[in-house]
PyMOL Python script that loads the backbone (N, CA, C, O; Angstrom):
from pymol import cmd

cmd.read_pdbstr("""\
ATOM      1  N   UNK A   1     -16.786  -0.625  -0.240  1.00  0.00           N
ATOM      2  CA  UNK A   1     -15.920   0.122   0.641  1.00  0.00           C
ATOM      3  C   UNK A   1     -16.198   1.616   0.458  1.00  0.00           C
ATOM      4  O   UNK A   1     -16.313   2.101  -0.667  1.00  0.00           O
ATOM      5  N   UNK A   2     -16.302   2.323   1.552  1.00  0.00           N
ATOM      6  CA  UNK A   2     -16.503   3.761   1.500  1.00  0.00           C
ATOM      7  C   UNK A   2     -15.158   4.476   1.498  1.00  0.00           C
ATOM      8  O   UNK A   2     -14.243   4.104   2.233  1.00  0.00           O
ATOM      9  N   UNK A   3     -15.052   5.492   0.676  1.00  0.00           N
ATOM     10  CA  UNK A   3     -13.854   6.313   0.627  1.00  0.00           C
ATOM     11  C   UNK A   3     -14.189   7.684   1.193  1.00  0.00           C
ATOM     12  O   UNK A   3     -15.285   8.191   0.953  1.00  0.00           O
ATOM     13  N   UNK A   4     -13.273   8.297   1.939  1.00  0.00           N
ATOM     14  CA  UNK A   4     -13.557   9.610   2.521  1.00  0.00           C
ATOM     15  C   UNK A   4     -13.871  10.646   1.448  1.00  0.00           C
ATOM     16  O   UNK A   4     -13.230  10.692   0.398  1.00  0.00           O
ATOM     17  N   UNK A   5     -14.863  11.470   1.733  1.00  0.00           N
ATOM     18  CA  UNK A   5     -15.222  12.595   0.874  1.00  0.00           C
ATOM     19  C   UNK A   5     -15.529  12.166  -0.559  1.00  0.00           C
ATOM     20  O   UNK A   5     -15.083  12.793  -1.521  1.00  0.00           O
ATOM     21  N   UNK A   6     -16.288  11.099  -0.678  1.00  0.00           N
ATOM     22  CA  UNK A   6     -16.628  10.588  -2.002  1.00  0.00           C
ATOM     23  C   UNK A   6     -18.101  10.184  -2.055  1.00  0.00           C
ATOM     24  O   UNK A   6     -18.771  10.068  -1.029  1.00  0.00           O
ATOM     25  N   UNK A   7     -18.572   9.980  -3.256  1.00  0.00           N
ATOM     26  CA  UNK A   7     -19.963   9.581  -3.449  1.00  0.00           C
ATOM     27  C   UNK A   7     -20.180   9.182  -4.890  1.00  0.00           C
ATOM     28  O   UNK A   7     -19.229   8.932  -5.630  1.00  0.00           O
ATOM     29  N   UNK A   8     -21.453   9.125  -5.286  1.00  0.00           N
ATOM     30  CA  UNK A   8     -21.780   8.730  -6.651  1.00  0.00           C
ATOM     31  C   UNK A   8     -23.135   9.292  -7.048  1.00  0.00           C
ATOM     32  O   UNK A   8     -24.006   9.517  -6.208  1.00  0.00           O
ATOM     33  N   UNK A   9     -23.295   9.514  -8.350  1.00  0.00           N
ATOM     34  CA  UNK A   9     -24.571   9.897  -8.943  1.00  0.00           C
ATOM     35  C   UNK A   9     -25.029   8.753  -9.839  1.00  0.00           C
ATOM     36  O   UNK A   9     -24.288   8.291 -10.706  1.00  0.00           O
ATOM     37  N   UNK A  10     -26.255   8.307  -9.617  1.00  0.00           N
ATOM     38  CA  UNK A  10     -26.814   7.175 -10.351  1.00  0.00           C
ATOM     39  C   UNK A  10     -27.983   7.647 -11.199  1.00  0.00           C
ATOM     40  O   UNK A  10     -28.653   8.615 -10.841  1.00  0.00           O
ATOM     41  N   UNK A  11     -28.242   6.967 -12.338  1.00  0.00           N
ATOM     42  CA  UNK A  11     -29.404   7.336 -13.137  1.00  0.00           C
ATOM     43  C   UNK A  11     -30.676   7.259 -12.289  1.00  0.00           C
ATOM     44  O   UNK A  11     -30.861   6.316 -11.519  1.00  0.00           O
ATOM     45  N   UNK A  12     -31.536   8.245 -12.437  1.00  0.00           N
ATOM     46  CA  UNK A  12     -32.811   8.273 -11.722  1.00  0.00           C
ATOM     47  C   UNK A  12     -33.834   7.471 -12.526  1.00  0.00           C
ATOM     48  O   UNK A  12     -34.458   7.996 -13.447  1.00  0.00           O
ATOM     49  N   UNK A  13     -33.997   6.211 -12.173  1.00  0.00           N
ATOM     50  CA  UNK A  13     -34.899   5.325 -12.915  1.00  0.00           C
ATOM     51  C   UNK A  13     -36.368   5.632 -12.653  1.00  0.00           C
ATOM     52  O   UNK A  13     -37.242   5.121 -13.353  1.00  0.00           O
ATOM     53  N   UNK A  14     -36.648   6.466 -11.643  1.00  0.00           N
ATOM     54  CA  UNK A  14     -38.026   6.836 -11.322  1.00  0.00           C
ATOM     55  C   UNK A  14     -38.419   8.170 -11.972  1.00  0.00           C
ATOM     56  O   UNK A  14     -39.513   8.679 -11.726  1.00  0.00           O
ATOM     57  N   UNK A  15     -37.540   8.730 -12.793  1.00  0.00           N
ATOM     58  CA  UNK A  15     -37.779  10.025 -13.419  1.00  0.00           C
ATOM     59  C   UNK A  15     -39.020   9.969 -14.314  1.00  0.00           C
ATOM     60  O   UNK A  15     -39.106   9.154 -15.233  1.00  0.00           O
ATOM     61  N   UNK A  16     -39.966  10.846 -14.026  1.00  0.00           N
ATOM     62  CA  UNK A  16     -41.218  10.844 -14.775  1.00  0.00           C
ATOM     63  C   UNK A  16     -41.451  12.152 -15.538  1.00  0.00           C
ATOM     64  O   UNK A  16     -42.347  12.224 -16.379  1.00  0.00           O
ATOM     65  N   UNK A  17     -40.644  13.196 -15.248  1.00  0.00           N
ATOM     66  CA  UNK A  17     -40.825  14.470 -15.947  1.00  0.00           C
ATOM     67  C   UNK A  17     -39.493  15.218 -15.997  1.00  0.00           C
ATOM     68  O   UNK A  17     -38.535  14.863 -15.310  1.00  0.00           O
ATOM     69  N   UNK A  18     -39.459  16.259 -16.826  1.00  0.00           N
ATOM     70  CA  UNK A  18     -38.244  17.056 -16.970  1.00  0.00           C
ATOM     71  C   UNK A  18     -37.882  17.813 -15.698  1.00  0.00           C
ATOM     72  O   UNK A  18     -36.742  18.251 -15.547  1.00  0.00           O
ATOM     73  N   UNK A  19     -38.827  17.972 -14.786  1.00  0.00           N
ATOM     74  CA  UNK A  19     -38.534  18.686 -13.537  1.00  0.00           C
ATOM     75  C   UNK A  19     -37.819  17.794 -12.520  1.00  0.00           C
ATOM     76  O   UNK A  19     -37.355  18.282 -11.490  1.00  0.00           O
ATOM     77  N   UNK A  20     -37.726  16.508 -12.797  1.00  0.00           N
ATOM     78  CA  UNK A  20     -37.039  15.580 -11.897  1.00  0.00           C
ATOM     79  C   UNK A  20     -35.601  15.372 -12.379  1.00  0.00           C
ATOM     80  O   UNK A  20     -35.336  15.427 -13.580  1.00  0.00           O
ATOM     81  N   UNK A  21     -34.673  15.133 -11.446  1.00  0.00           N
ATOM     82  CA  UNK A  21     -33.263  15.011 -11.837  1.00  0.00           C
ATOM     83  C   UNK A  21     -32.982  13.776 -12.693  1.00  0.00           C
ATOM     84  O   UNK A  21     -33.628  12.735 -12.569  1.00  0.00           O
ATOM     85  N   UNK A  22     -31.984  13.942 -13.570  1.00  0.00           N
ATOM     86  CA  UNK A  22     -31.540  12.812 -14.392  1.00  0.00           C
ATOM     87  C   UNK A  22     -30.752  11.805 -13.565  1.00  0.00           C
ATOM     88  O   UNK A  22     -30.828  10.597 -13.788  1.00  0.00           O
ATOM     89  N   UNK A  23     -29.990  12.331 -12.603  1.00  0.00           N
ATOM     90  CA  UNK A  23     -29.183  11.486 -11.730  1.00  0.00           C
ATOM     91  C   UNK A  23     -29.393  11.914 -10.292  1.00  0.00           C
ATOM     92  O   UNK A  23     -29.734  13.064 -10.018  1.00  0.00           O
ATOM     93  N   UNK A  24     -29.185  10.972  -9.368  1.00  0.00           N
ATOM     94  CA  UNK A  24     -29.319  11.241  -7.934  1.00  0.00           C
ATOM     95  C   UNK A  24     -28.213  10.503  -7.212  1.00  0.00           C
ATOM     96  O   UNK A  24     -27.657   9.532  -7.726  1.00  0.00           O
ATOM     97  N   UNK A  25     -27.900  10.968  -6.022  1.00  0.00           N
ATOM     98  CA  UNK A  25     -26.892  10.262  -5.250  1.00  0.00           C
ATOM     99  C   UNK A  25     -26.536  10.993  -3.979  1.00  0.00           C
ATOM    100  O   UNK A  25     -27.176  11.975  -3.605  1.00  0.00           O
ATOM    101  N   UNK A  26     -25.516  10.506  -3.326  1.00  0.00           N
ATOM    102  CA  UNK A  26     -25.047  11.063  -2.060  1.00  0.00           C
ATOM    103  C   UNK A  26     -23.538  11.213  -2.125  1.00  0.00           C
ATOM    104  O   UNK A  26     -22.851  10.568  -2.916  1.00  0.00           O
ATOM    105  N   UNK A  27     -23.051  12.091  -1.259  1.00  0.00           N
ATOM    106  CA  UNK A  27     -21.617  12.211  -1.045  1.00  0.00           C
ATOM    107  C   UNK A  27     -21.402  12.215   0.457  1.00  0.00           C
ATOM    108  O   UNK A  27     -22.099  12.925   1.182  1.00  0.00           O
ATOM    109  N   UNK A  28     -20.452  11.436   0.927  1.00  0.00           N
ATOM    110  CA  UNK A  28     -20.154  11.336   2.360  1.00  0.00           C
ATOM    111  C   UNK A  28     -18.927  12.173   2.661  1.00  0.00           C
ATOM    112  O   UNK A  28     -17.847  11.920   2.127  1.00  0.00           O
ATOM    113  N   UNK A  29     -19.095  13.181   3.524  1.00  0.00           N
ATOM    114  CA  UNK A  29     -18.009  14.092   3.862  1.00  0.00           C
ATOM    115  C   UNK A  29     -17.571  13.874   5.303  1.00  0.00           C
ATOM    116  O   UNK A  29     -18.400  13.771   6.207  1.00  0.00           O
ATOM    117  N   UNK A  30     -16.270  13.806   5.504  1.00  0.00           N
ATOM    118  CA  UNK A  30     -15.720  13.648   6.842  1.00  0.00           C
ATOM    119  C   UNK A  30     -15.957  14.923   7.654  1.00  0.00           C
ATOM    120  O   UNK A  30     -15.876  16.032   7.127  1.00  0.00           O
ATOM    121  N   UNK A  31     -16.244  14.750   8.908  1.00  0.00           N
ATOM    122  CA  UNK A  31     -16.453  15.887   9.816  1.00  0.00           C
ATOM    123  C   UNK A  31     -15.219  16.792   9.825  1.00  0.00           C
ATOM    124  O   UNK A  31     -15.353  18.016   9.812  1.00  0.00           O
ATOM    125  N   UNK A  32     -14.022  16.205   9.846  1.00  0.00           N
ATOM    126  CA  UNK A  32     -12.792  17.004   9.870  1.00  0.00           C
ATOM    127  C   UNK A  32     -12.640  17.836   8.591  1.00  0.00           C
ATOM    128  O   UNK A  32     -12.149  18.964   8.638  1.00  0.00           O
ATOM    129  N   UNK A  33     -13.058  17.284   7.462  1.00  0.00           N
ATOM    130  CA  UNK A  33     -13.019  18.010   6.189  1.00  0.00           C
ATOM    131  C   UNK A  33     -13.966  19.213   6.248  1.00  0.00           C
ATOM    132  O   UNK A  33     -13.603  20.311   5.828  1.00  0.00           O
ATOM    133  N   UNK A  34     -15.163  19.007   6.761  1.00  0.00           N
ATOM    134  CA  UNK A  34     -16.127  20.107   6.880  1.00  0.00           C
ATOM    135  C   UNK A  34     -15.628  21.185   7.838  1.00  0.00           C
ATOM    136  O   UNK A  34     -15.766  22.376   7.561  1.00  0.00           O
ATOM    137  N   UNK A  35     -15.052  20.773   8.958  1.00  0.00           N
ATOM    138  CA  UNK A  35     -14.515  21.744   9.919  1.00  0.00           C
ATOM    139  C   UNK A  35     -13.399  22.570   9.283  1.00  0.00           C
ATOM    140  O   UNK A  35     -13.324  23.782   9.485  1.00  0.00           O
ATOM    141  N   UNK A  36     -12.539  21.912   8.519  1.00  0.00           N
ATOM    142  CA  UNK A  36     -11.439  22.613   7.858  1.00  0.00           C
ATOM    143  C   UNK A  36     -11.970  23.640   6.857  1.00  0.00           C
ATOM    144  O   UNK A  36     -11.466  24.761   6.786  1.00  0.00           O
ATOM    145  N   UNK A  37     -12.985  23.255   6.087  1.00  0.00           N
ATOM    146  CA  UNK A  37     -13.587  24.190   5.139  1.00  0.00           C
ATOM    147  C   UNK A  37     -14.172  25.400   5.859  1.00  0.00           C
ATOM    148  O   UNK A  37     -14.002  26.536   5.417  1.00  0.00           O
ATOM    149  N   UNK A  38     -14.854  25.151   6.955  1.00  0.00           N
ATOM    150  CA  UNK A  38     -15.467  26.244   7.715  1.00  0.00           C
ATOM    151  C   UNK A  38     -14.420  27.151   8.342  1.00  0.00           C
ATOM    152  O   UNK A  38     -14.598  28.369   8.374  1.00  0.00           O
ATOM    153  N   UNK A  39     -13.334  26.578   8.841  1.00  0.00           N
ATOM    154  CA  UNK A  39     -12.285  27.357   9.489  1.00  0.00           C
ATOM    155  C   UNK A  39     -11.438  28.158   8.503  1.00  0.00           C
ATOM    156  O   UNK A  39     -10.799  29.138   8.885  1.00  0.00           O
ATOM    157  N   UNK A  40     -11.432  27.742   7.228  1.00  0.00           N
ATOM    158  CA  UNK A  40     -10.598  28.408   6.228  1.00  0.00           C
ATOM    159  C   UNK A  40     -11.224  29.668   5.644  1.00  0.00           C
ATOM    160  O   UNK A  40     -10.569  30.366   4.870  1.00  0.00           O
ATOM    161  N   UNK A  41     -12.480  29.982   5.991  1.00  0.00           N
ATOM    162  CA  UNK A  41     -13.138  31.136   5.398  1.00  0.00           C
ATOM    163  C   UNK A  41     -14.144  31.756   6.359  1.00  0.00           C
ATOM    164  O   UNK A  41     -14.656  31.102   7.267  1.00  0.00           O
ATOM    165  N   UNK A  42     -14.405  33.025   6.131  1.00  0.00           N
ATOM    166  CA  UNK A  42     -15.460  33.719   6.864  1.00  0.00           C
ATOM    167  C   UNK A  42     -16.669  33.968   5.958  1.00  0.00           C
ATOM    168  O   UNK A  42     -17.641  34.594   6.382  1.00  0.00           O
ATOM    169  N   UNK A  43     -16.614  33.487   4.728  1.00  0.00           N
ATOM    170  CA  UNK A  43     -17.691  33.694   3.759  1.00  0.00           C
ATOM    171  C   UNK A  43     -18.935  32.896   4.152  1.00  0.00           C
ATOM    172  O   UNK A  43     -18.840  31.869   4.824  1.00  0.00           O
ATOM    173  N   UNK A  44     -20.087  33.378   3.728  1.00  0.00           N
ATOM    174  CA  UNK A  44     -21.348  32.676   3.977  1.00  0.00           C
ATOM    175  C   UNK A  44     -21.450  31.412   3.122  1.00  0.00           C
ATOM    176  O   UNK A  44     -21.954  30.387   3.579  1.00  0.00           O
ATOM    177  N   UNK A  45     -20.974  31.490   1.892  1.00  0.00           N
ATOM    178  CA  UNK A  45     -21.031  30.345   0.989  1.00  0.00           C
ATOM    179  C   UNK A  45     -19.703  29.602   1.033  1.00  0.00           C
ATOM    180  O   UNK A  45     -18.639  30.200   0.870  1.00  0.00           O
ATOM    181  N   UNK A  46     -19.773  28.318   1.251  1.00  0.00           N
ATOM    182  CA  UNK A  46     -18.582  27.462   1.304  1.00  0.00           C
ATOM    183  C   UNK A  46     -18.464  26.739  -0.034  1.00  0.00           C
ATOM    184  O   UNK A  46     -19.422  26.115  -0.491  1.00  0.00           O
ATOM    185  N   UNK A  47     -17.303  26.821  -0.655  1.00  0.00           N
ATOM    186  CA  UNK A  47     -17.080  26.176  -1.949  1.00  0.00           C
ATOM    187  C   UNK A  47     -16.393  24.833  -1.721  1.00  0.00           C
ATOM    188  O   UNK A  47     -15.401  24.743  -0.997  1.00  0.00           O
ATOM    189  N   UNK A  48     -16.929  23.802  -2.344  1.00  0.00           N
ATOM    190  CA  UNK A  48     -16.330  22.465  -2.340  1.00  0.00           C
ATOM    191  C   UNK A  48     -16.111  22.087  -3.799  1.00  0.00           C
ATOM    192  O   UNK A  48     -17.047  22.136  -4.596  1.00  0.00           O
ATOM    193  N   UNK A  49     -14.908  21.718  -4.151  1.00  0.00           N
ATOM    194  CA  UNK A  49     -14.629  21.269  -5.512  1.00  0.00           C
ATOM    195  C   UNK A  49     -15.051  19.810  -5.658  1.00  0.00           C
ATOM    196  O   UNK A  49     -14.816  18.994  -4.767  1.00  0.00           O
ATOM    197  N   UNK A  50     -15.670  19.496  -6.782  1.00  0.00           N
ATOM    198  CA  UNK A  50     -16.079  18.125  -7.069  1.00  0.00           C
ATOM    199  C   UNK A  50     -15.392  17.652  -8.346  1.00  0.00           C
ATOM    200  O   UNK A  50     -15.307  18.385  -9.332  1.00  0.00           O
ATOM    201  N   UNK A  51     -14.910  16.428  -8.310  1.00  0.00           N
ATOM    202  CA  UNK A  51     -14.354  15.768  -9.489  1.00  0.00           C
ATOM    203  C   UNK A  51     -15.222  14.549  -9.748  1.00  0.00           C
ATOM    204  O   UNK A  51     -15.716  13.929  -8.806  1.00  0.00           O
ATOM    205  N   UNK A  52     -15.413  14.198 -11.011  1.00  0.00           N
ATOM    206  CA  UNK A  52     -16.267  13.060 -11.333  1.00  0.00           C
ATOM    207  C   UNK A  52     -15.691  12.173 -12.414  1.00  0.00           C
ATOM    208  O   UNK A  52     -15.027  12.642 -13.338  1.00  0.00           O
ATOM    209  N   UNK A  53     -15.949  10.905 -12.286  1.00  0.00           N
ATOM    210  CA  UNK A  53     -15.513   9.908 -13.250  1.00  0.00           C
ATOM    211  C   UNK A  53     -16.718   9.076 -13.680  1.00  0.00           C
ATOM    212  O   UNK A  53     -17.462   8.582 -12.832  1.00  0.00           O
ATOM    213  N   UNK A  54     -16.916   8.918 -14.983  1.00  0.00           N
ATOM    214  CA  UNK A  54     -17.983   8.061 -15.482  1.00  0.00           C
ATOM    215  C   UNK A  54     -17.508   6.618 -15.412  1.00  0.00           C
ATOM    216  O   UNK A  54     -16.447   6.274 -15.933  1.00  0.00           O
ATOM    217  N   UNK A  55     -18.307   5.781 -14.764  1.00  0.00           N
ATOM    218  CA  UNK A  55     -17.969   4.365 -14.614  1.00  0.00           C
ATOM    219  C   UNK A  55     -19.165   3.526 -15.060  1.00  0.00           C
ATOM    220  O   UNK A  55     -20.288   4.022 -15.155  1.00  0.00           O
ATOM    221  N   UNK A  56     -18.909   2.272 -15.326  1.00  0.00           N
ATOM    222  CA  UNK A  56     -19.980   1.383 -15.770  1.00  0.00           C
ATOM    223  C   UNK A  56     -20.310   0.352 -14.703  1.00  0.00           C
ATOM    224  O   UNK A  56     -19.441  -0.093 -13.953  1.00  0.00           O
ATOM    225  N   UNK A  57     -21.587  -0.018 -14.653  1.00  0.00           N
ATOM    226  CA  UNK A  57     -22.047  -1.107 -13.800  1.00  0.00           C
ATOM    227  C   UNK A  57     -23.019  -1.936 -14.620  1.00  0.00           C
ATOM    228  O   UNK A  57     -23.271  -1.614 -15.781  1.00  0.00           O
ATOM    229  N   UNK A  58     -23.558  -2.970 -14.057  1.00  0.00           N
ATOM    230  CA  UNK A  58     -24.342  -3.933 -14.839  1.00  0.00           C
ATOM    231  C   UNK A  58     -25.533  -3.321 -15.575  1.00  0.00           C
ATOM    232  O   UNK A  58     -25.917  -3.815 -16.635  1.00  0.00           O
ATOM    233  N   UNK A  59     -26.127  -2.248 -15.028  1.00  0.00           N
ATOM    234  CA  UNK A  59     -27.305  -1.643 -15.664  1.00  0.00           C
ATOM    235  C   UNK A  59     -27.001  -0.386 -16.463  1.00  0.00           C
ATOM    236  O   UNK A  59     -27.923   0.240 -16.987  1.00  0.00           O
ATOM    237  N   UNK A  60     -25.742  -0.002 -16.570  1.00  0.00           N
ATOM    238  CA  UNK A  60     -25.419   1.199 -17.327  1.00  0.00           C
ATOM    239  C   UNK A  60     -24.224   1.931 -16.759  1.00  0.00           C
ATOM    240  O   UNK A  60     -23.211   1.322 -16.413  1.00  0.00           O
ATOM    241  N   UNK A  61     -24.352   3.244 -16.665  1.00  0.00           N
ATOM    242  CA  UNK A  61     -23.240   4.064 -16.193  1.00  0.00           C
ATOM    243  C   UNK A  61     -23.657   4.878 -14.974  1.00  0.00           C
ATOM    244  O   UNK A  61     -24.840   5.132 -14.750  1.00  0.00           O
ATOM    245  N   UNK A  62     -22.658   5.280 -14.192  1.00  0.00           N
ATOM    246  CA  UNK A  62     -22.876   6.187 -13.079  1.00  0.00           C
ATOM    247  C   UNK A  62     -21.657   7.096 -12.982  1.00  0.00           C
ATOM    248  O   UNK A  62     -20.645   6.856 -13.640  1.00  0.00           O
ATOM    249  N   UNK A  63     -21.753   8.136 -12.161  1.00  0.00           N
ATOM    250  CA  UNK A  63     -20.648   9.071 -11.980  1.00  0.00           C
ATOM    251  C   UNK A  63     -20.135   8.951 -10.556  1.00  0.00           C
ATOM    252  O   UNK A  63     -20.876   9.167  -9.596  1.00  0.00           O
ATOM    253  N   UNK A  64     -18.866   8.607 -10.429  1.00  0.00           N
ATOM    254  CA  UNK A  64     -18.205   8.529  -9.137  1.00  0.00           C
ATOM    255  C   UNK A  64     -17.690   9.928  -8.805  1.00  0.00           C
ATOM    256  O   UNK A  64     -17.123  10.597  -9.669  1.00  0.00           O
ATOM    257  N   UNK A  65     -17.883  10.381  -7.551  1.00  0.00           N
ATOM    258  CA  UNK A  65     -17.519  11.735  -7.152  1.00  0.00           C
ATOM    259  C   UNK A  65     -16.448  11.757  -6.077  1.00  0.00           C
ATOM    260  O   UNK A  65     -16.350  10.837  -5.265  1.00  0.00           O
ATOM    261  N   UNK A  66     -15.643  12.817  -6.078  1.00  0.00           N
ATOM    262  CA  UNK A  66     -14.649  13.069  -5.043  1.00  0.00           C
ATOM    263  C   UNK A  66     -14.713  14.550  -4.697  1.00  0.00           C
ATOM    264  O   UNK A  66     -14.640  15.403  -5.581  1.00  0.00           O
ATOM    265  N   UNK A  67     -14.850  14.856  -3.402  1.00  0.00           N
ATOM    266  CA  UNK A  67     -14.887  16.236  -2.925  1.00  0.00           C
ATOM    267  C   UNK A  67     -13.515  16.633  -2.406  1.00  0.00           C
ATOM    268  O   UNK A  67     -12.810  15.822  -1.805  1.00  0.00           O
ATOM    269  N   UNK A  68     -13.140  17.883  -2.640  1.00  0.00           N
ATOM    270  CA  UNK A  68     -11.871  18.397  -2.137  1.00  0.00           C
ATOM    271  C   UNK A  68     -11.988  19.895  -1.907  1.00  0.00           C
ATOM    272  O   UNK A  68     -12.949  20.540  -2.327  1.00  0.00           O
ATOM    273  N   UNK A  69     -10.977  20.431  -1.225  1.00  0.00           N
ATOM    274  CA  UNK A  69     -10.930  21.875  -1.039  1.00  0.00           C
ATOM    275  C   UNK A  69     -10.682  22.510  -2.404  1.00  0.00           C
ATOM    276  O   UNK A  69      -9.995  21.924  -3.241  1.00  0.00           O
ATOM    277  N   UNK A  70     -11.232  23.703  -2.638  1.00  0.00           N
ATOM    278  CA  UNK A  70     -11.011  24.362  -3.926  1.00  0.00           C
ATOM    279  C   UNK A  70      -9.530  24.673  -4.146  1.00  0.00           C
ATOM    280  O   UNK A  70      -8.796  24.979  -3.206  1.00  0.00           O
ATOM    281  N   UNK A  71      -9.116  24.587  -5.389  1.00  0.00           N
ATOM    282  CA  UNK A  71      -7.743  24.929  -5.745  1.00  0.00           C
ATOM    283  C   UNK A  71      -7.574  26.436  -5.611  1.00  0.00           C
ATOM    284  O   UNK A  71      -8.389  27.209  -6.116  1.00  0.00           O
ATOM    285  N   UNK A  72      -6.517  26.843  -4.932  1.00  0.00           N
ATOM    286  CA  UNK A  72      -6.208  28.258  -4.777  1.00  0.00           C
ATOM    287  C   UNK A  72      -4.864  28.508  -5.441  1.00  0.00           C
ATOM    288  O   UNK A  72      -3.841  27.952  -5.041  1.00  0.00           O
ATOM    289  N   UNK A  73      -4.885  29.345  -6.450  1.00  0.00           N
ATOM    290  CA  UNK A  73      -3.655  29.664  -7.163  1.00  0.00           C
ATOM    291  C   UNK A  73      -2.788  30.549  -6.279  1.00  0.00           C
ATOM    292  O   UNK A  73      -3.236  31.587  -5.792  1.00  0.00           O
ATOM    293  N   UNK A  74      -1.548  30.130  -6.077  1.00  0.00           N
ATOM    294  CA  UNK A  74      -0.621  30.916  -5.264  1.00  0.00           C
ATOM    295  C   UNK A  74      -0.248  32.190  -6.002  1.00  0.00           C
ATOM    296  O   UNK A  74       0.095  32.157  -7.184  1.00  0.00           O
ATOM    297  N   UNK A  75      -0.317  33.306  -5.303  1.00  0.00           N
ATOM    298  CA  UNK A  75       0.103  34.585  -5.880  1.00  0.00           C
ATOM    299  C   UNK A  75       1.622  34.596  -5.987  1.00  0.00           C
ATOM    300  O   UNK A  75       2.309  34.102  -5.093  1.00  0.00           O
ATOM    301  N   UNK A  76       2.155  35.158  -7.078  1.00  0.00           N
ATOM    302  CA  UNK A  76       3.615  35.221  -7.184  1.00  0.00           C
ATOM    303  C   UNK A  76       4.197  36.101  -6.084  1.00  0.00           C
ATOM    304  O   UNK A  76       3.636  37.139  -5.733  1.00  0.00           O
ATOM    305  N   UNK A  77       5.330  35.664  -5.551  1.00  0.00           N
ATOM    306  CA  UNK A  77       5.985  36.425  -4.493  1.00  0.00           C
ATOM    307  C   UNK A  77       6.764  37.580  -5.109  1.00  0.00           C
ATOM    308  O   UNK A  77       7.323  37.440  -6.196  1.00  0.00           O
ATOM    309  N   UNK A  78       6.806  38.719  -4.423  1.00  0.00           N
ATOM    310  CA  UNK A  78       7.584  39.841  -4.963  1.00  0.00           C
ATOM    311  C   UNK A  78       9.071  39.489  -4.967  1.00  0.00           C
ATOM    312  O   UNK A  78       9.535  38.720  -4.125  1.00  0.00           O
ATOM    313  N   UNK A  79       9.818  40.060  -5.926  1.00  0.00           N
ATOM    314  CA  UNK A  79      11.255  39.754  -5.978  1.00  0.00           C
ATOM    315  C   UNK A  79      11.953  40.223  -4.702  1.00  0.00           C
ATOM    316  O   UNK A  79      11.591  41.237  -4.105  1.00  0.00           O
ATOM    317  N   UNK A  80      12.950  39.460  -4.312  1.00  0.00           N
ATOM    318  CA  UNK A  80      13.705  39.771  -3.102  1.00  0.00           C
ATOM    319  C   UNK A  80      14.922  40.604  -3.493  1.00  0.00           C
ATOM    320  O   UNK A  80      15.626  40.280  -4.450  1.00  0.00           O
ATOM    321  N   UNK A  81      15.162  41.686  -2.739  1.00  0.00           N
ATOM    322  CA  UNK A  81      16.346  42.514  -2.969  1.00  0.00           C
ATOM    323  C   UNK A  81      17.509  41.870  -2.215  1.00  0.00           C
ATOM    324  O   UNK A  81      17.652  42.058  -1.007  1.00  0.00           O
ATOM    325  N   UNK A  82      18.336  41.112  -2.932  1.00  0.00           N
ATOM    326  CA  UNK A  82      19.425  40.354  -2.317  1.00  0.00           C
ATOM    327  C   UNK A  82      20.446  41.257  -1.607  1.00  0.00           C
ATOM    328  O   UNK A  82      21.091  40.826  -0.651  1.00  0.00           O
ATOM    329  N   UNK A  83      20.594  42.500  -2.069  1.00  0.00           N
ATOM    330  CA  UNK A  83      21.563  43.399  -1.439  1.00  0.00           C
ATOM    331  C   UNK A  83      21.216  43.684   0.022  1.00  0.00           C
ATOM    332  O   UNK A  83      22.107  43.970   0.821  1.00  0.00           O
ATOM    333  N   UNK A  84      19.952  43.610   0.375  1.00  0.00           N
ATOM    334  CA  UNK A  84      19.526  43.893   1.738  1.00  0.00           C
ATOM    335  C   UNK A  84      19.921  42.773   2.699  1.00  0.00           C
ATOM    336  O   UNK A  84      20.038  43.008   3.901  1.00  0.00           O
ATOM    337  N   UNK A  85      20.129  41.549   2.182  1.00  0.00           N
ATOM    338  CA  UNK A  85      20.428  40.401   3.039  1.00  0.00           C
ATOM    339  C   UNK A  85      21.925  40.233   3.326  1.00  0.00           C
ATOM    340  O   UNK A  85      22.292  39.420   4.175  1.00  0.00           O
ATOM    341  N   UNK A  86      22.783  40.972   2.646  1.00  0.00           N
ATOM    342  CA  UNK A  86      24.223  40.818   2.840  1.00  0.00           C
ATOM    343  C   UNK A  86      24.625  41.630   4.094  1.00  0.00           C
ATOM    344  O   UNK A  86      24.365  42.831   4.156  1.00  0.00           O
ATOM    345  N   UNK A  87      25.264  40.972   5.098  1.00  0.00           N
ATOM    346  CA  UNK A  87      25.553  41.649   6.355  1.00  0.00           C
ATOM    347  C   UNK A  87      26.759  42.576   6.325  1.00  0.00           C
ATOM    348  O   UNK A  87      27.071  43.158   7.364  1.00  0.00           O
ATOM    349  N   UNK A  88      27.464  42.757   5.199  1.00  0.00           N
ATOM    350  CA  UNK A  88      28.627  43.642   5.174  1.00  0.00           C
ATOM    351  C   UNK A  88      28.475  44.763   4.185  1.00  0.00           C
ATOM    352  O   UNK A  88      29.374  45.593   4.049  1.00  0.00           O
TER     353      UNK A  88
END
""", "prot")
cmd.dss("prot")
cmd.show_as("cartoon", "prot")
cmd.util.cbc("prot")
cmd.orient("prot")
């Protein structure tokens, strides 16, 4: 079953030198997710947060991936002057 914005990295069994990757894989991103990322910024570089879980299969281990929008820390709101809100 495919899950939205997810993928996996598998051991590269064809690796013959240090210049080749240790793991390879794909991640499937929803079109709506990509559009949202593009609409949320004017920057040239788009940041996608990745989370990974090591899982086991019959031949060893692989890394399951999940893509999400980057976490944005909310800036603290300035204190409200309550005296200004009283109508009398």
